NUZANU-316666 format. One record per residue (C-alpha): residue in one letter; x negated, y negated, z. Coordinates in steps of 0.001 Angstrom, whole numbers, plus 500000, padded with zeros to 6 digits. Example, Ala and Ser with C-alpha at 12.3 -4.5 7.8 and 13.67 -1.06 7.14 Angstrom:
BEGIN
A487700504500507800
S486330501060507140
//
This chain:
BEGIN
M967036187509187674
T967158184101189273
A965812180210189070
T964076181910192477
S962601184331189985
A961170181543188201
K959776179724190979
L957899183220192211
L956391183575188866
I955228179976188745
D953684180247192143
G952074183430191333
F950396181865187896
E949628178488190067
R947472181092192429
V945636182389189174
R944797178579188088
E943715178273191881
A941533181175192065
V940059180297188609
A939241177264189724
E937492177928192803
T935717181226190893
L934248178425188696
A932967176085190782
G929622175050190978
L928293177680188834
S925210177385186698
Q925848178277182644
E923182181368183817
E925745182662186575
L928798182146183776
D926518184566181935
W925229186894184439
R925947190573183309
G924743192611186540
A922141194885187464
D922669196629184194
G923297193928181828
H926806194950180902
T928972193763183399
N931735191210182011
P930669188193183151
I932616185236185054
G932715183507181664
W933889186018179638
L936247186827182837
V938126183465182727
W938350183094179091
H939748187030178583
L942234186553180978
T943347182887179687
R943619183909176139
V945721186719177641
Q948127184483179090
D948018182311176189
L948688185016173700
Q951977186449175765
V953550183365176851
A953642182036173416
D954786185150171930
L957573185085174736
A957941181196174407
E958227181470170502
L955341178334170810
P952038178469169422
E949143179640171379
V947356176778172956
W943979178334171634
Q944920177264167970
A947426174519168492
Q945144172237170472
E941997173612169084
W940388175052171944
Q939086177733169196
A937385175110167468
R935653173556170846
F934748177062172094
A933167177646168393
L933114181563169502
P931472184112167152
Y934966186126166898
P938146186132164704
P940199183041165451
D942464185557167067
A940469187565169723
S941433187479172795
G938646189627174118
Y940865193117174166
G939073195960173022
A935876194220172853
S932862195905172759
S929489195373175122
A927584193557172621
Q930568191212171167
V930830190349175362
G927352189669175789
A927780187218172527
F929942185045174948
S928966181879176318
A930699178882177454
P930462175863180079
A932660175895183542
E934406172790182358
L935794174330178791
L936992177226180351
A938421175275183247
G940312172699180752
Y941512175528178508
H943245177671181115
E944744174479182264
A946595173588179268
V947660177487179114
H948751177082182756
R950565173727182007
Q952701175753178784
S953068178485180785
V954810176388184154
D956701174059181546
Y958122177674180065
L958967179058183224
A960576176047184877
A962817175997181628
L963899179415181594
K967779179770181978
Q969675182571184551
G969689185431182596
E967010185124180209
F964657187528182156
D967053190170180999
R966046189836177631
I964333192808175691
V960886191633174732
D959225194977173530
E961677198319172316
G958293200001171680
W958301201535175228
D960983203456177465
P962542201933178770
P962282198594176531
V960262195469178408
T962085193126179509
L960709189009179646
A960611189402183497
V958407192694182990
R956408191206180362
L955911188098182653
V954624190256185733
S952613192474183802
T950863189021182364
L950102188009185875
A949099191209186981
D946519191437184266
D945369187825185193
L944779188356188916
Q943118191894188401
H940910190070185788
V940557186895187842
G939453189060190776
Q937113191164188793
A935445187328188092
A935409186422191684
L933565189683192443
V931014189216190040
R930341185769191621
G929715187042194808
A927036189151193031
V925792186517191307
R925352184349194485
R923803186940196718
R921456187394194290
R920381183691194360
G919850184358198436
//
């Protein structure tokens, strides 16, 4: 992979950033926390937090940097009833239901993670994309594959959040 690959990944993460901003725009706390008619839908706020935590965890690990979550004290600002290293992966419905955070906090955390991600991607050199980062798979996972899978996960979750936003807005009439 080449420098063009880094530019494409940066473009992809920029699209996530834009979609997060559009999804959060103008929502009340009630709308951010809404869990659907059945009360078990993952809410917009939680989805944005989760996709941002996953990106933070993955990129920090790949870049050998501290997670933005702890290094920039976002964990303390959110003050969630979760363990400090929680990312939402494997969370129960009750754990998801305990989440609440304002749009400004979610947007700020996402922006900080985005900045660290883009800075890392922009500094990658040709040939680094082929580095093996996880030998627990067959074939082993390269840096490029892990970055693409992180981007794909982010896109899926921001799409889910946008879908819930549409349901929330239709409910309002």
